[in-house]
C-alpha positions in Angstrom: -43.0 20.5 -167.5 -45.3 19.1 -170.1 -47.2 15.9 -169.4 -46.2 14.4 -172.7 -42.6 15.5 -172.9 -43.2 16.0 -176.6 -44.1 19.3 -178.3 -47.2 18.9 -180.6 -45.5 20.7 -183.5 -42.7 18.1 -183.4 -45.3 15.4 -183.9 -47.8 16.9 -186.3 -45.8 19.5 -188.1 -45.2 23.3 -187.7 -48.9 24.3 -188.3 -50.5 22.1 -185.6 -50.8 24.9 -183.0 -52.5 27.1 -185.6 -54.9 24.3 -186.5 -56.1 23.8 -182.9 -56.5 27.6 -182.4 -59.3 27.7 -184.9 -61.7 25.5 -182.8 -62.4 27.7 -179.8 -61.1 29.5 -176.8 -59.2 28.0 -174.0 -59.5 29.9 -170.7 -58.5 29.5 -167.1 -61.6 29.7 -165.0 -62.0 30.3 -161.2 -64.9 29.9 -158.8 -65.3 30.0 -155.0 -64.6 26.7 -153.3 -67.6 24.7 -152.3 -66.6 24.7 -148.6 -64.2 26.9 -146.8 -62.2 29.9 -148.0 -60.4 30.1 -151.3 -61.0 29.4 -154.9 -61.0 26.5 -157.3 -59.4 26.6 -160.8 -60.3 24.8 -164.0 -59.4 25.0 -167.7 -62.2 25.6 -170.2 -61.6 23.6 -173.3 -62.5 24.7 -176.9 -65.8 22.8 -176.7 -66.7 24.7 -173.4 -66.3 21.7 -171.1 -63.9 22.2 -168.2 -61.1 20.0 -167.0 -60.1 20.2 -163.4 -58.7 18.2 -160.5 -60.2 17.7 -157.1 -59.1 15.8 -154.0 -62.2 13.5 -154.0 -62.6 12.8 -157.8 -59.2 13.5 -159.3 -59.0 14.6 -162.9 -62.4 15.2 -164.5 -63.8 16.7 -167.6 -67.3 18.1 -167.1 -69.8 20.7 -168.3 -69.3 24.3 -167.4 -72.4 24.1 -165.1 -71.0 21.1 -163.3 -67.8 23.0 -162.7 -69.7 26.0 -161.5 -71.7 24.1 -158.9 -74.1 27.1 -158.7 -71.2 29.5 -158.0 -70.1 32.5 -160.0 -67.3 31.6 -162.4 -64.8 34.2 -163.6 -62.4 34.1 -166.5 -58.9 34.5 -165.1 -57.4 34.8 -168.6 -57.4 33.4 -172.1 -54.6 31.2 -173.3 -52.6 32.3 -176.3 -54.0 30.5 -179.4 -50.5 29.6 -180.4 -50.4 27.3 -177.4 -53.7 25.5 -177.9 -52.3 22.5 -179.7 -49.8 21.8 -177.0 -52.4 22.5 -174.3 -54.7 19.9 -175.8 -51.9 17.4 -175.9 -51.3 18.1 -172.2 -55.0 17.7 -171.5 -55.1 14.3 -173.3 -52.1 13.1 -171.4 -53.6 14.3 -168.1 -56.7 12.3 -168.8 -54.8 9.2 -170.0 -52.3 9.4 -167.0 -54.0 11.4 -164.3 -51.7 12.9 -161.7 -52.6 12.4 -158.0 -54.2 15.3 -156.1 -52.0 16.7 -153.4 -53.0 19.9 -151.6 -49.5 21.4 -151.4 -47.9 20.5 -154.8 -50.5 19.0 -157.1 -53.7 21.0 -156.5 -56.1 22.6 -159.0 -53.8 25.7 -159.6 -50.7 23.5 -160.2 -52.7 21.3 -162.5 -54.0 24.1 -164.7 -50.7 25.9 -164.8 -49.1 22.6 -166.0 -51.8 22.1 -168.7 -51.2 25.6 -170.1 -47.4 25.1 -170.3 -46.6 27.4 -167.3 -44.5 26.9 -164.2 -46.4 24.4 -162.0 -47.0 26.6 -158.9 -49.9 27.5 -156.6 -49.8 31.0 -155.3 -52.7 30.4 -152.9 -51.1 27.3 -151.4 -47.8 29.2 -151.1 -49.6 32.1 -149.3 -51.3 29.7 -146.9 -48.0 28.0 -146.1 -46.4 31.4 -145.4 -49.3 32.4 -143.2 -49.1 29.1 -141.2 -45.4 29.5 -140.8 -45.7 33.1 -139.5 -48.5 32.1 -137.2 -46.4 29.2 -135.8 -43.4 31.5 -135.4 -45.5 34.0 -133.5 -46.9 31.2 -131.2 -43.4 30.0 -130.5 -42.2 33.6 -129.8 -45.2 34.1 -127.4 -44.4 30.8 -125.6 -40.7 31.7 -125.3 -41.5 35.1 -123.8 -43.8 33.6 -121.1 -41.1 31.1 -120.0 
């Protein structure tokens, strides 16, 4: 799903993606969360600023240092330059019409995956959900065997 619903090349012509690729790298970044276990993802834009979404501030574009918050930041991967144009359209639309933050289905991972034209999913949220379901199932099983 693209935020805009329109492909950039359809609007600006067939060479728009190549044009945007010349400006700089777009990378998925990850750092440890500020509190608790887990990580926080953001998208480094060609000008080195980072766009991300948080539960308290929503969508924000900030400096790399502000994103890092004193934590080590790792590059998860670089985005194919052929996608840069469409990614920047998605970034613009996310800023103009920010999606709400929801832990299960609209968190930082889902947000970044959507921006980079990938399936909007959150492997870490899915893992936590499975863990909680298994833990709950074990608790029910333990309670049933005591009865």
